[in-house]
Structure formats: C-alpha cells, structure tokens
Backbone as CSV, one residue per row, in Angstrom:
resi,resn,N_x,N_y,N_z,CA_x,CA_y,CA_z,C_x,C_y,C_z
1,MET,6.983,6.232,14.021,5.726,5.994,14.958,6.603,4.885,15.691
2,VAL,6.488,5.782,17.155,7.005,4.222,18.305,5.748,4.004,18.993
3,ARG,5.741,2.674,19.272,5.209,1.947,19.621,4.876,1.417,20.742
4,ARG,4.578,0.931,22.062,4.627,1.038,23.601,4.860,-0.393,23.780
5,ARG,6.552,-1.305,23.880,6.127,-2.503,24.420,5.440,-3.099,24.237
6,GLY,5.954,-4.377,23.546,4.590,-5.759,23.322,4.684,-6.487,24.752
7,PRO,4.431,-7.944,24.182,4.674,-9.185,24.487,6.058,-9.434,25.254
8,ASP,6.777,-9.827,25.811,8.099,-9.828,26.032,8.290,-12.112,25.821
9,LEU,8.816,-12.592,24.644,8.983,-13.634,25.013,9.731,-14.132,25.893
10,ARG,10.711,-13.553,25.938,12.315,-14.469,27.607,10.751,-14.987,28.351
11,ARG,9.709,-14.453,28.760,8.908,-15.770,29.455,7.375,-16.335,28.912
12,GLY,8.437,-17.235,27.716,7.827,-17.817,27.028,6.978,-17.725,27.021
13,GLY,6.459,-16.906,26.470,5.442,-16.101,25.776,4.366,-16.053,25.778
14,GLY,3.827,-15.844,27.257,2.729,-15.913,28.179,1.995,-14.927,27.810
15,ASP,2.665,-13.118,27.436,2.026,-11.820,27.319,1.418,-11.897,26.012
16,LEU,1.720,-12.954,25.151,0.879,-13.116,23.927,-0.181,-13.627,24.058
17,SER,-1.719,-12.286,24.826,-2.605,-13.070,24.719,-3.362,-13.422,23.460
18,GLU,-4.733,-14.503,23.912,-5.414,-14.823,23.263,-6.720,-14.256,23.177
19,GLY,-6.889,-13.540,22.282,-8.495,-12.888,21.873,-7.856,-11.766,22.427
20,GLY,-6.986,-10.517,22.771,-6.905,-9.099,22.797,-6.483,-8.518,21.362
21,GLU,-6.230,-7.218,21.568,-6.018,-7.086,20.623,-5.439,-7.298,19.452
22,THR,-5.658,-7.401,18.087,-4.888,-8.242,16.761,-3.928,-6.931,16.368
23,PRO,-2.332,-7.264,16.276,-1.796,-7.233,15.794,-1.149,-6.329,14.165
24,GLY,-2.200,-7.193,14.151,-2.393,-6.971,12.191,-1.365,-7.954,11.198
25,ARG,-0.994,-7.645,10.608,0.601,-8.188,9.546,1.670,-8.185,10.883
26,VAL,2.481,-8.874,10.800,3.128,-8.904,11.897,4.909,-9.350,10.911
27,PHE,5.316,-8.939,11.024,6.803,-8.984,10.578,7.884,-9.004,11.519
28,VAL,8.731,-9.706,11.845,9.549,-10.155,12.436,10.850,-10.122,12.656
29,ILE,12.229,-9.380,12.935,13.242,-9.258,12.125,14.788,-9.674,13.135
30,PHE,15.088,-10.486,13.140,15.906,-11.025,13.827,17.611,-11.065,13.183
31,ASN,18.492,-11.261,14.741,19.604,-10.483,13.996,20.267,-11.397,14.957
32,PRO,21.075,-12.633,14.009,22.083,-13.911,14.755,23.228,-13.502,15.770
33,ALA,23.363,-12.323,15.424,24.949,-11.440,16.091,24.718,-10.710,17.072
34,SER,22.988,-11.141,17.777,22.925,-9.957,18.886,23.721,-10.554,19.975
35,ASP,23.718,-10.076,21.057,24.602,-10.354,23.022,25.567,-11.704,22.366
36,GLY,26.478,-10.807,21.068,27.887,-11.685,20.991,27.232,-12.567,20.473
37,GLY,26.887,-12.791,19.684,26.530,-13.962,18.456,25.468,-15.022,19.719
38,ARG,24.983,-15.232,21.070,24.089,-15.473,21.979,22.518,-15.622,20.794
39,GLY,22.568,-14.766,20.321,20.887,-14.015,19.401,20.987,-15.519,18.637
40,SER,21.702,-16.013,17.559,21.649,-17.172,16.594,20.903,-18.516,17.497
41,ARG,21.134,-18.435,18.671,20.641,-19.783,19.464,19.203,-19.841,19.903
42,ARG,18.909,-18.196,19.899,17.474,-18.164,20.451,16.267,-17.790,19.384
43,ILE,16.913,-18.381,18.201,15.553,-17.687,17.299,14.631,-18.969,16.446
44,PRO,15.128,-19.719,17.313,14.613,-21.115,16.970,13.270,-20.872,18.061
45,ARG,13.321,-21.252,19.234,12.848,-20.730,20.221,11.900,-19.673,20.233
46,TYR,12.446,-18.553,19.742,11.645,-17.402,19.200,9.457,-17.553,18.115
47,LEU,10.842,-18.403,16.856,9.773,-18.823,15.954,9.056,-19.907,16.745
48,GLU,9.399,-20.835,17.310,8.125,-21.250,18.079,7.399,-20.788,18.443
49,LEU,7.764,-19.888,19.586,6.844,-18.711,20.170,5.630,-18.395,19.994
50,LEU,6.348,-17.742,18.458,5.262,-16.628,17.978,4.158,-18.062,16.644
51,GLU,5.430,-19.292,16.251,3.960,-19.742,15.495,2.924,-20.148,16.488
52,SER,2.994,-20.755,17.370,2.163,-21.076,18.303,1.217,-19.901,18.856
53,ARG,1.735,-18.681,19.088,0.451,-17.763,19.410,0.379,-16.266,17.999
54,LEU,1.336,-16.322,16.927,0.823,-15.585,15.954,1.019,-16.343,15.175
55,PRO,-0.045,-17.155,14.679,0.715,-17.789,12.749,1.012,-17.899,11.669
56,ASP,0.562,-16.396,11.861,0.045,-15.653,10.177,1.799,-14.703,10.435
57,PHE,2.001,-14.986,11.131,3.832,-13.842,11.095,4.488,-13.756,9.803
58,SER,5.453,-13.198,10.010,6.837,-13.665,8.415,7.900,-12.593,9.230
59,HIS,8.999,-13.764,8.805,10.584,-13.031,9.557,11.781,-13.155,8.409
60,ALA,12.823,-11.989,9.165,13.672,-12.088,7.972,14.673,-12.206,9.217
61,ILE,16.071,-12.915,9.045,17.190,-12.994,9.596,18.270,-12.000,8.890
62,THR,18.679,-11.514,9.298,19.561,-10.201,9.321,21.534,-11.175,8.452
63,THR,21.366,-10.941,7.727,22.680,-11.281,7.375,24.388,-10.584,7.724
64,VAL,24.106,-9.121,7.359,24.951,-8.476,6.919,24.905,-7.069,8.408
65,SER,26.019,-5.985,8.839,25.471,-5.652,9.992,24.736,-4.686,9.399
66,GLY,24.026,-3.611,10.171,22.556,-2.640,9.575,21.850,-3.093,8.363
67,GLU,21.343,-4.213,8.634,20.640,-4.584,7.249,18.958,-4.935,7.733
68,GLU,19.040,-4.371,9.422,17.565,-4.279,10.288,16.687,-3.095,9.800
69,ALA,17.614,-2.549,9.175,17.023,-0.859,8.767,16.337,-1.225,7.505
70,SER,16.981,-1.694,6.481,16.302,-1.984,5.030,15.056,-3.084,5.209
71,LEU,15.238,-4.120,5.922,14.450,-5.066,6.320,12.982,-4.529,6.817
72,ALA,13.370,-3.425,7.635,11.624,-2.793,8.414,11.162,-1.951,7.327
73,GLU,11.634,-0.807,6.607,11.860,-0.371,5.598,10.862,-1.460,4.422
74,ALA,11.489,-2.094,4.082,10.411,-3.197,3.383,9.363,-4.102,3.936
75,ALA,9.444,-3.567,5.123,8.787,-4.187,5.381,7.330,-3.571,5.524
76,VAL,7.258,-2.084,6.082,6.824,-1.284,5.694,5.649,-1.213,5.003
77,HIS,6.758,-1.203,3.894,6.312,-1.102,2.034,5.169,-1.876,1.963
78,GLU,5.913,-3.223,2.393,4.589,-4.522,1.794,3.456,-4.483,2.471
79,GLY,3.220,-3.525,3.542,1.709,-3.642,4.354,1.942,-4.294,5.662
80,TYR,3.252,-4.202,6.527,3.095,-4.861,7.537,2.633,-4.093,8.290
81,ASP,1.407,-4.235,9.172,1.552,-3.085,10.690,1.990,-3.190,12.019
82,THR,2.563,-4.377,11.479,3.547,-4.531,13.254,4.718,-4.912,12.944
83,ILE,5.896,-4.405,12.844,6.804,-4.905,13.141,7.860,-4.963,14.076
84,VAL,9.161,-5.776,14.464,9.813,-5.899,15.843,10.697,-6.686,15.393
85,ALA,11.713,-5.768,15.781,13.173,-5.842,15.678,13.392,-6.167,16.880
C-alpha cells in the first residue's frame, strides 16, 4: 500500500501537525549513505525534529546496502502502522 507523501522535515518539521491525524506506531529508516554520504549528517537533526513531534516513534539506521527492505518488512511484522524510509 502506498500512502500519500506526508510531512516534509526539510522545512523544520512545521508540517508535522499537532492535533492532526495520528500516524499510529511510526518506524523511521535512515540511510546514512544517502546523498553521497551526506545523509549521515542530517540524521541528528531529523531525530531531534521527530522526537519533538512524534515522541513514540522508533528508528533504525542502515548499515549495508539494501537493508532498508528487510528493516521495513520487520517493522510491518512488528505491527508498525507507518513506515518512513
């Protein structure tokens, strides 16, 4: 199932509405190798924004190429409602 694109954290997380639709259990997958390795520098900021807006989310950081699929599959089996990668 494909969901519509949600909040854009690149704009300071302002689109993560408070009091809006609850995304349920959220699992976020970070890829530090994205954008030629620059993705790793963004992870702390994204975590900060998510923690301020979605305090009950969980996350994982990939360590090998292609790991995103297995992490997403595991999150589905663990009952997460929303998976962001």
